[in-house]
Steps between C-alpha positions, in 0.01 A plus 500: 500500500541358857852445639616143476530301827870442579529266801881538529486878515211492751674242723813711498309812597317317781828361634656850509187632670528225767860575564425867543226422744718262705787741553506626855615851560852517646500614859826565688571298806533657842826304518647678194589789731741275687644308198868572578478406863288186443729368228818569702348332811394205292849469349633508856288193579177640636199285432156644394362464861797695632449769231134513599605581858742771376223648287268503809769713675469732201119506556427292185272211579517210257509118518818308444346335192453853352874562570589167336294576189651850478855353518417247232362776279812704553717205414673462832768231460597405847433131491154396614264793548249354741 
């Protein structure tokens, strides 16, 4: 006897499959190596563009928007990030 069609179960399986396909693999940021320094500089009042210049001195080339997004992801709480 053929299996009965269950639209709810099929929709659930398709949703789970879609979520699994959408997940991006986690990749560490080049900025993670400097987490302590960046967060302390930001707490001291340094803005993302200033942190970008400091990173350039450390031979890490990124844009200030990358630094701003990284700070936001790390939950930096020094007023406005950008």
